[in-house]
C-alpha positions as CSV (number, residue, x, y, z in Angstrom):
1,M,37.8,13.3,-32.9
2,L,35.2,12.9,-35.7
3,T,33.5,10.1,-33.7
4,L,33.2,12.3,-30.6
5,Q,31.7,15.0,-32.7
6,L,29.2,12.6,-34.2
7,V,28.2,11.3,-30.7
8,A,27.9,14.9,-29.4
9,G,25.8,15.9,-32.4
10,L,23.5,12.9,-31.9
11,L,23.1,13.6,-28.2
12,F,22.2,17.2,-29.1
13,L,19.6,16.1,-31.6
14,L,18.1,13.7,-29.1
15,V,17.9,16.3,-26.4
16,T,16.5,18.9,-28.8
17,A,13.9,16.4,-30.0
18,G,12.9,15.6,-26.4
19,V,12.5,19.2,-25.5
20,T,10.4,19.8,-28.6
21,I,8.1,16.9,-27.9
22,R,7.6,18.0,-24.3
23,L,6.8,21.6,-25.3
24,L,4.4,20.5,-28.0
25,N,2.8,17.7,-25.7
26,P,2.9,18.9,-22.1
27,L,1.6,16.7,-19.4
28,P,-1.9,18.0,-18.5
29,P,-2.8,19.1,-15.0
30,L,-3.6,16.2,-12.6
31,E,-6.5,17.9,-11.0
32,P,-9.4,18.1,-10.8
33,R,-10.1,14.4,-10.2
34,A,-13.3,13.1,-8.7
35,P,-12.3,11.7,-5.2
36,S,-13.3,8.2,-4.4
37,T,-12.4,5.4,-1.9
38,H,-13.2,1.7,-1.6
39,L,-16.8,0.8,-0.6
40,A,-17.0,-0.7,2.8
41,D,-19.7,-2.7,4.6
42,N,-20.3,-5.2,1.8
43,G,-21.2,-8.1,4.1
44,D,-24.7,-8.2,2.8
45,T,-23.7,-8.8,-0.8
46,P,-23.9,-12.3,-2.3
47,L,-20.1,-12.5,-2.1
48,G,-20.1,-11.2,1.4
49,R,-22.6,-13.8,2.6
50,G,-20.8,-16.6,0.8
51,I,-17.4,-15.7,2.2
52,A,-18.8,-15.2,5.7
53,A,-20.1,-18.8,5.5
54,T,-16.6,-20.0,4.3
55,R,-14.9,-18.1,7.1
56,A,-17.2,-19.5,9.8
57,G,-15.2,-21.6,12.3
58,H,-11.9,-20.0,11.5
59,P,-10.2,-17.3,13.6
60,H,-11.4,-13.9,12.6
61,D,-7.8,-12.5,12.3
62,L,-6.8,-15.1,9.7
63,S,-7.2,-14.8,5.9
64,G,-8.0,-17.6,3.5
65,V,-5.8,-18.1,0.5
66,H,-6.1,-20.3,-2.5
67,M,-3.2,-20.8,-4.9
68,L,-4.0,-20.2,-8.6
69,T,-1.3,-22.1,-10.3
70,E,-3.0,-23.0,-13.6
71,G,-3.7,-20.3,-16.1
72,R,-7.3,-21.2,-16.9
73,E,-8.2,-21.3,-13.3
74,A,-6.7,-17.9,-12.8
75,F,-8.8,-16.6,-15.7
76,A,-11.9,-18.3,-14.3
77,A,-11.4,-16.8,-10.9
78,R,-11.2,-13.2,-12.4
79,I,-14.3,-13.8,-14.5
80,L,-16.3,-15.3,-11.7
81,L,-15.5,-12.5,-9.2
82,T,-16.3,-9.9,-11.8
83,R,-19.6,-11.5,-12.5
84,A,-20.4,-12.0,-8.8
85,A,-19.8,-8.4,-7.8
86,V,-22.8,-6.2,-7.2
87,R,-21.2,-3.0,-5.7
88,S,-17.6,-2.4,-6.7
89,L,-14.6,-3.7,-8.7
90,D,-11.2,-2.1,-8.1
91,V,-8.8,-3.4,-10.8
92,Q,-5.1,-2.6,-11.2
93,Y,-2.7,-4.0,-13.8
94,Y,0.6,-3.4,-15.5
95,I,-0.3,-5.0,-18.8
96,W,-3.7,-5.5,-20.4
97,H,-3.6,-7.0,-23.9
98,D,-6.1,-6.5,-26.7
99,D,-6.5,-10.2,-27.2
100,L,-9.1,-13.0,-26.3
101,S,-8.7,-12.9,-22.5
102,G,-8.2,-9.1,-22.4
103,T,-11.4,-8.6,-24.5
104,L,-13.5,-11.0,-22.5
105,L,-12.4,-9.4,-19.2
106,L,-13.0,-5.9,-20.4
107,E,-16.5,-7.0,-21.5
108,A,-17.1,-8.6,-18.1
109,L,-16.2,-5.2,-16.5
110,H,-18.6,-3.5,-18.9
111,E,-21.4,-5.9,-18.1
112,A,-20.8,-5.4,-14.4
113,A,-21.1,-1.6,-14.8
114,D,-24.4,-2.2,-16.7
115,R,-25.6,-4.0,-13.6
116,G,-24.8,-0.9,-11.5
117,V,-21.3,-2.0,-10.2
118,R,-18.9,0.8,-9.7
119,V,-15.7,0.0,-11.7
120,R,-12.4,1.7,-11.1
121,L,-9.7,0.6,-13.5
122,L,-6.1,1.7,-13.0
123,L,-3.7,0.7,-15.7
124,D,0.0,1.4,-16.3
125,D,0.1,3.3,-19.6
126,N,3.1,1.4,-20.9
127,G,1.1,-1.9,-21.1
128,V,-2.1,-0.9,-22.9
129,A,-0.9,-0.9,-26.6
130,G,-3.8,-0.7,-29.0
131,L,-6.5,0.0,-26.3
132,D,-6.8,3.8,-26.4
133,A,-10.1,3.8,-28.2
134,V,-11.6,1.0,-26.1
135,L,-10.5,2.6,-22.8
136,A,-11.8,6.0,-23.9
137,T,-15.1,4.3,-24.8
138,L,-15.4,2.4,-21.5
139,D,-14.7,5.6,-19.5
140,Q,-17.8,7.1,-21.0
141,H,-19.9,4.7,-19.0
142,P,-21.4,6.4,-15.9
143,N,-20.2,3.5,-13.6
144,I,-16.7,3.2,-15.0
145,E,-13.7,5.4,-14.3
146,I,-10.3,4.7,-15.8
147,R,-7.0,6.2,-14.8
148,L,-3.5,5.7,-16.4
149,F,-0.4,5.5,-14.3
150,N,2.5,7.7,-15.6
151,P,0.9,8.3,-18.9
152,F,2.5,9.1,-22.2
153,V,1.2,12.3,-23.6
154,L,2.4,11.5,-27.1
155,R,0.3,8.6,-28.2
156,R,1.9,7.7,-31.6
157,P,4.7,6.7,-31.7
158,K,4.4,6.3,-28.0
159,M,8.0,5.4,-27.3
160,L,9.2,8.8,-28.4
161,G,7.8,10.1,-25.1
162,Y,10.9,8.7,-23.4
163,L,13.0,11.3,-25.1
164,A,10.9,14.1,-23.5
165,D,10.3,12.6,-20.0
166,F,12.6,9.6,-19.4
167,P,13.1,9.9,-15.6
168,R,9.3,9.8,-15.1
169,L,8.3,7.4,-17.9
170,N,11.0,4.9,-16.9
171,R,9.1,4.4,-13.6
172,R,6.2,2.0,-14.1
173,M,3.3,0.5,-12.0
174,H,4.0,-3.2,-12.0
175,N,1.2,-4.0,-9.5
176,K,-1.5,-6.6,-10.3
177,S,-4.7,-6.9,-8.3
178,L,-8.5,-7.3,-8.6
179,V,-10.8,-6.6,-5.6
180,A,-14.5,-7.6,-5.9
181,D,-17.0,-6.0,-3.5
182,G,-14.3,-5.5,-0.9
183,Q,-14.7,-9.3,-0.1
184,A,-12.2,-11.1,-2.3
185,V,-8.9,-10.2,-4.0
186,I,-6.6,-11.8,-6.6
187,I,-3.0,-10.7,-6.6
188,G,0.2,-12.2,-8.0
189,G,2.4,-12.2,-11.1
190,R,-0.2,-12.4,-13.9
191,N,-1.0,-9.6,-16.2
192,I,-4.0,-9.7,-18.4
193,G,-3.2,-11.5,-21.7
194,D,-3.6,-14.9,-23.4
195,E,-0.1,-16.0,-22.5
196,Y,-0.9,-15.8,-18.8
197,F,-4.2,-17.7,-19.0
198,G,-3.4,-20.7,-21.2
199,A,-5.5,-19.1,-24.0
200,R,-3.1,-19.9,-26.8
201,D,-1.1,-22.9,-28.0
202,A,2.5,-21.5,-27.7
203,G,4.5,-19.0,-25.8
204,L,2.7,-19.6,-22.5
205,F,3.9,-18.1,-19.2
206,F,4.0,-20.1,-16.0
207,D,2.8,-17.8,-13.3
208,L,1.3,-17.7,-9.8
209,D,-1.6,-15.8,-8.3
210,V,-3.6,-16.2,-5.1
211,L,-7.2,-15.7,-4.4
212,A,-7.6,-14.3,-0.9
213,I,-10.5,-13.6,1.5
214,G,-10.6,-12.3,5.0
215,P,-9.0,-9.2,6.6
216,V,-6.2,-9.0,4.0
217,V,-8.8,-7.9,1.5
218,D,-9.4,-4.6,3.3
219,E,-5.6,-4.0,3.2
220,A,-5.7,-4.6,-0.6
221,S,-8.7,-2.2,-0.9
222,R,-6.9,0.6,1.0
223,D,-3.8,0.0,-1.0
224,F,-5.7,0.5,-4.2
225,D,-7.0,3.8,-2.9
226,R,-3.5,5.0,-2.4
227,Y,-2.6,4.3,-6.0
228,W,-5.9,5.7,-7.3
229,A,-5.3,9.0,-5.6
230,S,-1.5,9.1,-6.3
231,Q,0.3,11.8,-8.2
232,S,0.8,9.4,-11.1
233,A,-2.8,8.4,-11.8
234,Y,-4.3,10.6,-14.6
235,S,-7.9,10.4,-15.8
236,V,-8.0,9.0,-19.3
237,Q,-10.2,11.9,-20.3
238,K,-7.1,14.1,-20.0
239,I,-4.8,11.8,-21.9
240,L,-6.8,10.0,-24.6
241,P,-8.8,11.4,-27.5
242,S,-12.6,11.3,-26.9
243,A,-14.6,8.4,-28.4
244,P,-17.9,8.7,-30.3
245,A,-20.9,8.3,-28.1
246,D,-22.1,5.1,-29.8
247,E,-18.8,3.3,-29.3
248,L,-20.0,1.4,-26.2
249,A,-22.4,-0.6,-28.4
250,A,-19.6,-1.2,-30.9
251,L,-17.4,-2.5,-28.1
252,H,-20.1,-5.0,-27.1
253,R,-20.5,-6.2,-30.7
254,S,-16.7,-6.6,-30.9
255,A,-16.6,-8.7,-27.8
256,S,-19.5,-10.8,-29.2
257,L,-17.5,-11.4,-32.4
258,V,-14.5,-12.6,-30.3
259,E,-16.7,-15.0,-28.3
260,R,-18.1,-16.5,-31.5
261,D,-14.6,-17.3,-32.8
262,P,-14.1,-21.1,-32.8
263,A,-10.9,-20.9,-30.8
264,A,-12.5,-18.6,-28.3
265,R,-15.5,-21.0,-27.9
266,D,-13.1,-23.9,-27.3
267,Y,-11.2,-21.9,-24.6
268,V,-14.4,-20.7,-22.9
269,E,-15.8,-24.2,-22.8
270,A,-12.6,-25.6,-21.4
271,V,-12.7,-22.9,-18.6
272,R,-16.3,-23.8,-17.8
273,A,-15.5,-27.4,-17.5
274,L,-12.9,-26.9,-14.8
275,P,-13.7,-28.4,-11.4
276,F,-12.5,-25.1,-10.0
277,I,-15.7,-23.4,-11.3
278,E,-18.0,-25.8,-9.5
279,Q,-16.0,-25.5,-6.3
280,M,-16.1,-21.7,-6.4
281,V,-19.8,-21.5,-7.1
282,A,-20.6,-24.1,-4.5
283,G,-18.4,-22.4,-1.9
284,S,-16.3,-25.6,-1.4
285,L,-13.1,-24.2,-2.7
286,P,-10.2,-25.2,-0.3
287,F,-8.5,-22.3,1.5
288,E,-5.3,-22.3,3.6
289,W,-6.0,-20.2,6.7
290,A,-3.0,-18.0,7.7
291,T,-1.8,-14.7,8.9
292,I,-1.3,-12.6,5.7
293,R,0.2,-9.2,5.4
294,M,0.0,-7.1,2.3
295,I,3.0,-5.0,1.5
296,S,3.6,-2.6,-1.4
297,D,5.6,0.4,-2.5
298,D,4.5,3.9,-1.7
299,P,3.0,5.1,-5.1
300,A,5.2,8.2,-4.8
301,K,7.9,5.9,-6.1
302,G,6.3,6.5,-9.5
303,I,7.6,10.0,-9.5
304,G,10.8,9.2,-7.6
305,K,9.7,10.6,-4.2
306,A,9.1,7.6,-2.0
307,A,11.1,7.5,1.2
308,G,13.3,4.5,1.7
309,D,11.3,3.3,4.7
310,R,8.1,3.3,2.5
311,L,9.4,0.9,-0.1
312,L,8.4,-2.7,-0.6
313,V,11.9,-4.0,-0.1
314,T,12.1,-2.5,3.4
315,A,8.7,-3.8,4.4
316,L,9.6,-7.2,3.0
317,Q,12.7,-7.4,5.0
318,Q,10.8,-6.6,8.1
319,A,8.0,-9.0,7.4
320,I,10.1,-12.0,6.3
321,G,13.1,-11.5,8.6
322,A,16.5,-12.9,8.0
323,P,16.5,-16.6,6.7
324,A,18.0,-18.9,9.4
325,R,18.0,-22.2,7.5
326,E,16.6,-22.1,4.0
327,L,15.8,-19.6,1.2
328,R,14.0,-20.6,-2.1
329,I,13.6,-18.0,-4.8
330,V,11.5,-18.2,-7.9
331,S,11.8,-15.2,-10.3
332,G,11.4,-15.2,-14.0
333,Y,13.6,-12.0,-14.2
334,F,16.5,-12.5,-11.8
335,V,19.2,-9.8,-11.8
336,P,20.9,-10.0,-8.4
337,T,23.6,-7.3,-9.0
338,R,26.9,-7.5,-7.3
339,A,25.4,-6.3,-4.0
340,G,22.7,-9.0,-4.2
341,V,25.3,-11.7,-4.9
342,D,27.3,-10.5,-1.9
343,A,24.2,-10.6,0.3
344,L,23.2,-14.1,-0.8
345,A,26.7,-15.3,-0.4
346,A,26.9,-14.0,3.1
347,L,23.7,-15.9,3.9
348,A,25.1,-19.0,2.4
349,G,28.3,-18.5,4.4
350,R,26.2,-18.6,7.6
351,G,24.8,-22.0,6.6
352,V,21.5,-20.9,4.9
353,N,20.6,-23.4,2.1
354,I,19.8,-21.3,-1.0
355,A,18.3,-22.4,-4.3
356,I,17.1,-20.2,-7.1
357,F,14.8,-20.9,-10.1
358,T,14.8,-18.5,-13.1
359,N,14.6,-18.7,-16.9
360,A,17.2,-20.2,-19.1
361,F,18.1,-18.1,-22.2
362,E,15.9,-20.3,-24.4
363,A,12.9,-19.7,-22.1
364,S,13.4,-16.0,-21.4
365,D,11.3,-13.4,-23.2
366,V,13.7,-10.6,-22.4
367,W,17.2,-11.7,-23.3
368,V,18.8,-8.5,-22.1
369,V,17.6,-9.3,-18.6
370,H,19.1,-12.7,-18.9
371,A,22.4,-11.1,-19.7
372,G,22.2,-9.2,-16.5
373,Y,21.8,-12.4,-14.6
374,A,24.3,-14.5,-16.7
375,E,27.5,-12.8,-15.4
376,R,26.6,-13.5,-11.8
377,R,26.1,-17.3,-12.1
378,K,29.7,-18.3,-11.3
379,A,29.8,-16.1,-8.2
380,L,26.5,-17.6,-6.9
381,L,27.7,-21.1,-7.6
382,R,31.0,-20.5,-5.8
383,A,29.1,-19.4,-2.8
384,G,27.3,-22.8,-2.7
385,I,24.0,-21.5,-4.1
386,R,22.0,-23.9,-6.4
387,L,20.8,-22.5,-9.7
388,F,18.0,-23.9,-11.8
389,E,17.0,-22.5,-15.2
390,M,13.6,-23.3,-16.7
391,R,14.0,-25.0,-20.1
392,G,12.4,-23.7,-23.2
393,P,10.0,-25.6,-25.4
394,D,11.2,-29.1,-26.3
395,R,10.1,-29.7,-29.9
396,S,10.9,-33.4,-29.6
397,E,8.0,-33.9,-27.2
398,S,4.4,-33.3,-27.8
399,A,2.5,-30.9,-25.5
400,R,0.7,-33.9,-24.0
401,S,4.0,-35.6,-23.0
402,R,5.3,-32.3,-21.4
403,R,2.2,-32.1,-19.3
404,K,2.5,-35.7,-18.2
405,L,6.1,-35.0,-17.2
406,I,5.5,-32.1,-14.9
407,G,1.8,-31.8,-14.3
408,T,-0.6,-28.9,-14.9
409,G,-1.5,-27.8,-11.4
410,S,-5.2,-28.0,-12.3
411,G,-7.4,-28.4,-9.3
412,S,-4.4,-28.4,-7.1
413,G,-6.0,-26.4,-4.3
414,S,-3.9,-25.4,-1.3
415,G,-3.3,-28.8,0.4
416,P,-0.1,-29.9,1.9
417,D,1.0,-31.5,-1.4
418,A,-0.2,-28.7,-3.6
419,P,2.0,-28.6,-6.8
420,V,2.5,-24.8,-6.6
421,L,5.3,-24.8,-9.1
422,R,4.1,-27.2,-11.8
423,S,3.2,-26.0,-15.3
424,S,3.3,-27.0,-18.9
425,A,4.2,-23.4,-19.9
426,T,7.6,-22.6,-21.4
427,T,8.5,-19.2,-19.8
428,L,8.7,-18.6,-16.1
429,H,6.9,-15.5,-15.0
430,A,6.1,-16.3,-11.3
431,K,7.5,-14.2,-8.4
432,T,7.6,-16.0,-5.1
433,F,10.1,-17.1,-2.4
434,A,9.9,-19.2,0.7
435,V,11.9,-18.7,3.9
436,D,12.8,-21.5,6.4
437,G,9.8,-23.5,5.2
438,E,7.6,-21.2,7.2
439,R,6.9,-18.0,5.3
440,L,6.0,-17.3,1.7
441,F,5.9,-14.2,-0.5
442,I,3.7,-14.1,-3.6
443,G,3.4,-10.9,-5.7
444,S,4.6,-8.8,-8.5
445,F,8.2,-8.3,-7.2
446,N,11.1,-9.6,-9.3
447,F,14.6,-9.9,-7.9
448,D,16.0,-7.2,-10.1
449,P,17.0,-3.5,-9.9
450,R,13.9,-2.3,-11.7
451,S,11.6,-3.8,-9.0
452,I,13.8,-2.5,-6.2
453,H,14.4,1.0,-7.5
454,L,12.1,2.0,-10.4
455,N,8.8,0.1,-10.6
456,T,6.1,0.0,-8.0
457,E,5.3,-3.5,-6.7
458,L,3.0,-5.4,-4.3
459,G,2.6,-8.8,-2.7
460,F,1.4,-10.9,0.2
461,V,3.6,-12.3,3.0
462,V,1.8,-15.6,4.0
463,E,2.7,-17.2,7.3
464,S,2.0,-20.8,6.2
465,P,4.5,-23.6,6.7
466,R,2.3,-25.8,4.5
467,L,2.5,-23.5,1.5
468,A,6.2,-22.5,2.1
469,S,7.1,-26.2,2.3
470,A,5.3,-26.9,-1.0
471,V,7.6,-24.3,-2.7
472,S,10.6,-25.8,-1.0
473,N,9.7,-29.4,-2.0
474,A,9.3,-28.3,-5.6
475,F,13.0,-27.7,-5.8
476,E,13.5,-31.4,-5.1
477,T,10.8,-32.8,-7.4
478,D,9.1,-30.7,-10.1
479,I,11.7,-28.0,-10.8
480,P,14.6,-30.4,-11.6
481,A,12.3,-32.2,-14.1
482,R,11.6,-29.0,-16.0
483,A,14.9,-27.1,-15.6
484,Y,18.6,-27.2,-16.2
485,E,20.7,-27.3,-13.0
486,V,23.7,-25.0,-13.6
487,V,26.8,-26.3,-12.0
488,L,30.6,-25.6,-12.1
489,S,32.8,-28.1,-13.8
490,K,36.2,-29.2,-12.4
491,N,37.9,-26.5,-14.4
492,G,35.5,-23.8,-13.2
493,S,33.4,-23.5,-16.4
494,L,29.6,-23.6,-16.4
495,N,27.7,-26.8,-17.2
496,W,24.0,-27.4,-17.5
497,R,22.6,-30.7,-16.2
498,E,19.4,-31.8,-17.8
499,Q,17.3,-34.6,-16.3
500,R,15.7,-36.9,-18.9
501,P,13.8,-40.2,-18.5
502,G,16.8,-42.0,-19.9
503,G,19.4,-40.2,-17.7
504,V,21.2,-36.9,-17.2
505,I,22.5,-34.9,-20.2
506,V,25.3,-32.5,-19.5
507,H,25.6,-29.4,-21.7
508,T,29.0,-27.6,-21.8
509,T,27.7,-24.6,-23.7
510,E,24.6,-22.6,-22.8
511,P,21.6,-24.6,-24.2
512,G,19.6,-22.9,-27.0
513,T,22.3,-20.4,-27.8
514,S,24.4,-19.8,-30.9
515,L,28.0,-18.5,-30.7
516,L,26.7,-15.1,-31.8
517,Q,24.1,-15.0,-29.1
518,R,26.7,-16.0,-26.4
519,W,28.9,-13.2,-27.6
520,G,25.9,-10.9,-27.4
521,I,25.1,-12.0,-23.8
522,Y,28.7,-11.5,-22.8
523,I,28.9,-8.0,-24.3
524,V,25.5,-6.8,-22.9
525,S,26.4,-8.2,-19.4
526,H,29.4,-5.9,-19.3
527,L,27.5,-2.7,-20.3
528,P,26.6,-0.2,-17.5
529,I,22.8,-0.8,-17.9
530,E,22.2,-3.2,-14.9
531,W,20.2,-0.5,-13.1
532,L,17.7,-0.4,-15.9
533,L,17.0,-4.2,-15.9
């Protein structure tokens, strides 16, 4: 009885605190906002002319896509497009870190605005820790406008905002895109931060983006407009404290200091030395030409008002169709739920060959999500579905030997043998899947309840047997070399098979876990929180 009273009292205090926070910090009115849409007719820009030459000889209804598998190439592509733009930059991200790559890219946007480029920057407010002053400063520039998606009114401590407005703040904008002059777009799984771009020595994420040109870019531009004008996109002027008028100059000095750091110089020089840079500048970058369709959630999902037929999962089912022979899933955060397991098992029962690549516990950066996946492994395996889990860092090997083992993907291009799933990183963050060796999805969507029901997402469906087959082939070559294959033993328990140059090692307990951690995974996996993961 006493315990129930304590719980009731705690809940009362939390609710009271939430109401108090909301009354003292109300969400400001959304309007007025200056209306704006993407700038069209950019064919006469340097980017427009260069891309027109690249597209010459290819069907006008096809888009060109280049896979960005290596982190430094992905950073270089963003910097180059930002520097090449002369009219507009529309930029949308879930996370933007205040680190080396984040600072360099913000300064590149600042420099573009100084050249007269109109910059629209839409950021999810959950992922911009430490950037309030910088964003408020940049927004003062006459050519820069910044909006925050589902903002927190209480800035410090920010997380207390959940007490006041959990249903809204639990919905985030997970989209990632950058459109330059309406001529080229980068979309995929990468946020803006050193771990995504190979800009630090440890804790790197393996991710996947695509650089696209052609008609799909207009789709991406129109999609950005939807989010920019959505009911969740608030001007930073209404959310953040104003910054001193001279802060723009201070921001430039801060970026200069970062660039003079020895580690930063080494990174920038390594990026400049990439063959990718020369190819992109010379217009010789290889593209795969294909029918590409952009799909995304209705931004009204951010306030819980998107109709079911306007969600990404619905459009994805329509665009991809039901797998007939093969399904290959790559998702760093894989939480299939009971319904998902049943659906995958039904496909496997009809003869569809299914394999899944996700993070092992030792590679995951969100172990609670791993718990949501862990309890579904046996059911998936019993259905005949193959499971691969990316191994964490191996301290018995040097970074050089790891790269030799699985490749880096540098300069891979989009050819038939493109190693689209090779990386020397230690945490899987990519989100892609291939169907029947014919169609490929690349984007921000994870196979988890949060992507399905709570977060907004986007991605491309690419009709390319060449690229889809490259993903499928990776499950027979590159992935087994960098992952544990999870299998059922004769007595029905889980084993983890690890391929090594000297042979196969079989682990009978989950690699990289202690007894206490395994108990924690078991307990969390049975809590009613799956819908939050």
